[in-house]
One Martini backbone bead per residue (centre of mass of N, CA, C, O) as a GRO file, in nm:
protein
  221
    1MET     BB    1  -4.171  -1.317   6.954
    2ASN     BB    2  -3.870  -1.351   6.875
    3SER     BB    3  -3.845  -1.643   6.987
    4VAL     BB    4  -4.045  -1.770   6.789
    5LYS     BB    5  -3.899  -1.698   6.527
    6THR     BB    6  -3.635  -1.838   6.595
    7PHE     BB    7  -3.756  -2.124   6.621
    8LEU     BB    8  -3.867  -2.145   6.329
    9VAL     BB    9  -3.598  -2.111   6.183
   10LEU     BB   10  -3.461  -2.360   6.311
   11LEU     BB   11  -3.668  -2.569   6.217
   12LEU     BB   12  -3.631  -2.524   5.911
   13ALA     BB   13  -3.328  -2.588   5.902
   14ILE     BB   14  -3.346  -2.880   6.006
   15SER     BB   15  -3.542  -2.990   5.792
   16SER     BB   16  -3.360  -2.928   5.548
   17SER     BB   17  -3.120  -3.105   5.639
   18LEU     BB   18  -3.272  -3.376   5.654
   19TYR     BB   19  -3.362  -3.384   5.359
   20THR     BB   20  -3.081  -3.382   5.232
   21ARG     BB   21  -2.982  -3.648   5.366
   22GLU     BB   22  -3.205  -3.834   5.260
   23ALA     BB   23  -3.138  -3.791   4.961
   24ALA     BB   24  -2.853  -3.907   4.975
   25LEU     BB   25  -2.929  -4.193   5.078
   26ALA     BB   26  -3.119  -4.266   4.836
   27SER     BB   27  -2.852  -4.232   4.628
   28SER     BB   28  -2.659  -4.449   4.829
   29THR     BB   29  -2.670  -4.741   4.751
   30ASP     BB   30  -2.490  -5.032   4.774
   31GLY     BB   31  -2.636  -5.175   4.514
   32GLY     BB   32  -2.725  -4.940   4.345
   33VAL     BB   33  -2.850  -4.816   4.079
   34MET     BB   34  -3.047  -4.796   3.830
   35PRO     BB   35  -3.016  -4.930   3.548
   36VAL     BB   36  -3.013  -4.825   3.230
   37ALA     BB   37  -3.129  -5.095   3.105
   38ALA     BB   38  -3.419  -5.066   3.255
   39ALA     BB   39  -3.479  -4.871   3.064
   40GLU     BB   40  -3.510  -4.716   2.794
   41ILE     BB   41  -3.372  -4.775   2.495
   42PRO     BB   42  -3.153  -4.616   2.331
   43GLU     BB   43  -3.055  -4.499   2.049
   44GLY     BB   44  -2.795  -4.729   1.939
   45PHE     BB   45  -2.881  -4.957   2.136
   46GLU     BB   46  -2.822  -5.276   2.314
   47LEU     BB   47  -2.937  -5.546   2.492
   48VAL     BB   48  -2.706  -5.726   2.703
   49THR     BB   49  -2.540  -6.026   2.815
   50LEU     BB   50  -2.284  -6.112   2.998
   51GLU     BB   51  -1.994  -6.289   2.969
   52THR     BB   52  -1.734  -6.457   3.027
   53GLY     BB   53  -1.475  -6.227   2.952
   54SER     BB   54  -1.585  -5.961   2.925
   55SER     BB   55  -1.532  -5.658   2.726
   56PRO     BB   56  -1.521  -5.371   2.563
   57GLY     BB   57  -1.330  -5.473   2.338
   58LYS     BB   58  -1.491  -5.729   2.258
   59LEU     BB   59  -1.776  -5.607   2.215
   60CYS     BB   60  -1.644  -5.373   2.009
   61GLU     BB   61  -1.411  -5.473   1.833
   62ALA     BB   62  -1.196  -5.232   1.883
   63ASP     BB   63  -1.388  -4.985   1.913
   64ALA     BB   64  -1.330  -4.685   2.054
   65VAL     BB   65  -1.610  -4.550   2.052
   66CYS     BB   66  -1.767  -4.784   2.173
   67GLU     BB   67  -1.608  -4.807   2.437
   68THR     BB   68  -1.671  -4.526   2.546
   69LEU     BB   69  -1.981  -4.554   2.544
   70PHE     BB   70  -2.002  -4.802   2.722
   71LYS     BB   71  -1.873  -4.679   2.982
   72LYS     BB   72  -2.063  -4.438   3.012
   73ILE     BB   73  -2.354  -4.573   3.016
   74ASN     BB   74  -2.255  -4.806   3.244
   75ARG     BB   75  -2.043  -4.704   3.456
   76VAL     BB   76  -1.753  -4.824   3.356
   77ASP     BB   77  -1.465  -5.009   3.348
   78ASP     BB   78  -1.240  -5.246   3.247
   79ARG     BB   79  -1.251  -5.403   3.547
   80ARG     BB   80  -1.601  -5.388   3.565
   81ILE     BB   81  -1.702  -5.688   3.430
   82ALA     BB   82  -1.988  -5.876   3.480
   83ALA     BB   83  -2.124  -6.165   3.469
   84GLY     BB   84  -2.480  -6.141   3.386
   85LYS     BB   85  -2.497  -5.857   3.298
   86SER     BB   86  -2.692  -5.592   3.198
   87VAL     BB   87  -2.632  -5.406   2.896
   88LEU     BB   88  -2.522  -5.141   2.689
   89LEU     BB   89  -2.478  -5.160   2.335
   90PRO     BB   90  -2.319  -5.022   2.081
   91VAL     BB   91  -2.448  -5.036   1.727
   92ASP     BB   92  -2.467  -4.708   1.677
   93THR     BB   93  -2.248  -4.458   1.716
   94ALA     BB   94  -2.393  -4.213   1.599
   95LYS     BB   95  -2.654  -4.238   1.772
   96ALA     BB   96  -2.523  -4.289   2.055
   97SER     BB   97  -2.373  -4.005   2.067
   98GLU     BB   98  -2.655  -3.840   2.108
   99TYR     BB   99  -2.673  -3.942   2.388
  100VAL     BB  100  -2.813  -3.766   2.683
  101PRO     BB  101  -2.873  -3.809   3.043
  102ILE     BB  102  -2.861  -3.493   3.065
  103PRO     BB  103  -2.877  -3.175   3.073
  104GLY     BB  104  -2.802  -2.932   2.816
  105ASN     BB  105  -2.944  -2.705   2.997
  106LEU     BB  106  -2.926  -2.412   3.215
  107ALA     BB  107  -3.131  -2.186   3.395
  108ASP     BB  108  -2.944  -2.206   3.689
  109THR     BB  109  -2.674  -2.103   3.661
  110ARG     BB  110  -2.362  -2.021   3.862
  111GLY     BB  111  -2.174  -1.982   3.592
  112GLU     BB  112  -1.951  -2.007   3.346
  113ARG     BB  113  -1.862  -2.250   3.525
  114GLU     BB  114  -2.003  -2.591   3.578
  115VAL     BB  115  -2.051  -2.851   3.812
  116ARG     BB  116  -2.256  -3.146   3.779
  117VAL     BB  117  -2.409  -3.378   4.011
  118TYR     BB  118  -2.590  -3.688   3.953
  119LEU     BB  119  -2.695  -3.919   4.172
  120ASP     BB  120  -2.930  -4.085   4.048
  121SER     BB  121  -2.773  -4.136   3.757
  122GLN     BB  122  -2.455  -4.120   3.763
  123TYR     BB  123  -2.365  -3.818   3.666
  124PHE     BB  124  -2.187  -3.564   3.483
  125GLY     BB  125  -2.145  -3.201   3.425
  126ALA     BB  126  -2.007  -2.961   3.192
  127TYR     BB  127  -2.055  -2.606   3.208
  128GLU     BB  128  -2.111  -2.330   2.970
  129ASN     BB  129  -2.326  -2.097   3.013
  130GLY     BB  130  -2.539  -2.357   3.053
  131ALA     BB  131  -2.379  -2.545   2.856
  132LEU     BB  132  -2.301  -2.846   2.748
  133LEU     BB  133  -1.976  -2.989   2.702
  134PHE     BB  134  -1.951  -3.240   2.912
  135TRP     BB  135  -1.969  -3.599   3.002
  136GLY     BB  136  -2.020  -3.853   3.271
  137PRO     BB  137  -1.947  -4.093   3.485
  138ILE     BB  138  -2.013  -4.220   3.818
  139SER     BB  139  -1.905  -4.270   4.173
  140SER     BB  140  -2.045  -4.259   4.464
  141GLY     BB  141  -2.158  -4.291   4.764
  142THR     BB  142  -2.255  -4.478   5.000
  143LYS     BB  143  -2.474  -4.528   5.250
  144SER     BB  144  -2.234  -4.507   5.474
  145HIS     BB  145  -2.082  -4.294   5.243
  146PRO     BB  146  -2.207  -4.026   5.145
  147THR     BB  147  -2.302  -3.792   4.903
  148TRP     BB  148  -2.353  -3.466   4.943
  149PRO     BB  149  -2.568  -3.233   4.883
  150GLY     BB  150  -2.500  -2.916   4.707
  151GLU     BB  151  -2.329  -2.600   4.729
  152PHE     BB  152  -2.017  -2.539   4.567
  153VAL     BB  153  -1.653  -2.512   4.538
  154VAL     BB  154  -1.348  -2.478   4.414
  155ASN     BB  155  -1.053  -2.492   4.602
  156TYR     BB  156  -0.865  -2.730   4.471
  157LYS     BB  157  -0.582  -2.883   4.302
  158GLN     BB  158  -0.452  -3.237   4.253
  159ARG     BB  159  -0.284  -3.451   4.061
  160HIS     BB  160  -0.117  -3.605   4.306
  161LYS     BB  161  -0.313  -3.810   4.509
  162ARG     BB  162  -0.363  -3.931   4.850
  163SER     BB  163  -0.504  -4.102   5.091
  164ILE     BB  164  -0.512  -4.059   5.437
  165LYS     BB  165  -0.755  -4.262   5.534
  166TYR     BB  166  -0.736  -4.483   5.269
  167ASN     BB  167  -0.456  -4.650   5.221
  168ASN     BB  168  -0.323  -4.458   5.007
  169ALA     BB  169  -0.512  -4.398   4.787
  170PRO     BB  170  -0.553  -4.316   4.476
  171MET     BB  171  -0.622  -3.953   4.343
  172PRO     BB  172  -0.646  -3.857   4.054
  173TYR     BB  173  -0.740  -3.554   3.970
  174SER     BB  174  -0.800  -3.359   4.211
  175ILE     BB  175  -1.112  -3.202   4.335
  176ASN     BB  176  -1.185  -2.971   4.564
  177TYR     BB  177  -1.526  -2.891   4.734
  178ASP     BB  178  -1.546  -3.044   5.045
  179GLY     BB  179  -1.320  -3.084   5.238
  180PRO     BB  180  -1.277  -3.437   5.204
  181TYR     BB  181  -1.397  -3.381   4.912
  182PHE     BB  182  -1.377  -3.534   4.581
  183ILE     BB  183  -1.284  -3.519   4.246
  184HIS     BB  184  -1.191  -3.836   4.086
  185GLN     BB  185  -0.997  -4.094   3.994
  186GLN     BB  186  -1.159  -4.420   3.965
  187ALA     BB  187  -1.336  -4.679   4.017
  188LEU     BB  188  -1.608  -4.825   3.805
  189PRO     BB  189  -1.898  -5.043   3.883
  190GLY     BB  190  -2.208  -4.898   3.837
  191HIS     BB  191  -2.201  -4.777   4.137
  192PRO     BB  192  -2.202  -4.689   4.448
  193ALA     BB  193  -1.843  -4.694   4.612
  194SER     BB  194  -1.760  -4.471   4.791
  195HIS     BB  195  -1.655  -4.240   5.068
  196GLY     BB  196  -1.791  -3.956   4.908
  197CYS     BB  197  -1.678  -3.930   4.656
  198VAL     BB  198  -1.615  -3.852   4.304
  199ARG     BB  199  -1.600  -4.067   4.047
  200LEU     BB  200  -1.391  -4.117   3.755
  201LEU     BB  201  -1.280  -4.139   3.465
  202GLU     BB  202  -0.981  -4.071   3.340
  203ASP     BB  203  -1.057  -3.885   3.099
  204ASP     BB  204  -1.255  -3.707   3.261
  205ALA     BB  205  -1.064  -3.617   3.487
  206LYS     BB  206  -0.856  -3.481   3.305
  207ARG     BB  207  -1.046  -3.277   3.169
  208LEU     BB  208  -1.165  -3.142   3.424
  209PHE     BB  209  -0.898  -3.051   3.551
  210GLY     BB  210  -0.820  -2.857   3.303
  211TRP     BB  211  -1.094  -2.679   3.306
  212VAL     BB  212  -1.115  -2.616   3.590
  213ARG     BB  213  -1.152  -2.368   3.854
  214ASN     BB  214  -1.102  -2.182   4.100
  215GLY     BB  215  -1.438  -2.111   4.219
  216ASP     BB  216  -1.605  -2.300   4.087
  217PRO     BB  217  -1.901  -2.445   4.062
  218VAL     BB  218  -2.058  -2.707   4.266
  219THR     BB  219  -2.330  -2.935   4.195
  220VAL     BB  220  -2.523  -3.146   4.413
  221LEU     BB  221  -2.820  -3.369   4.338
   0.00000   0.00000   0.00000
């Protein structure tokens, strides 16, 4: 009887593990997640098609608030703006600033401070006592190098880090949360593109690095 119970427990554990990995692979397509622009257009934004030479600065006419919102909602940095791509352009920064693509409050928060990574939508949130403090875009792992979902904690932080495995690539503002996986600043092309880490924009990485503490929970969904 005990051997049967043991077998059932092992079977459930294996099934749960497989489900978790399948979920990660589904959220880590090499071609990228569904663009925000394909969904209902949030208030304060307009759908536009990029022309050759487009950049956040040109599209926003050097409006810093517009540029920040543009990069956040489209999950791109200054270097990753491809011609022909449909994107959301902030046309009313006051209204656009009110748009938040992730939960504003957590009923199941894991601590005073918590970092949540949303693989499907490619955003992260920093929560204090369950309330969203700030958020931003991410680029998670590709299908061949997925970012695994799960519940983790911050192990340590390293301001100036370089990858040991991938050509000494810079990983500024690194936050280790699971073995070789970090949250850090790197290029954001608008879709999953990392080797399993969670990439952030520089300003977001800097802010998160200064805010989070060792031992704080990190939840990847």
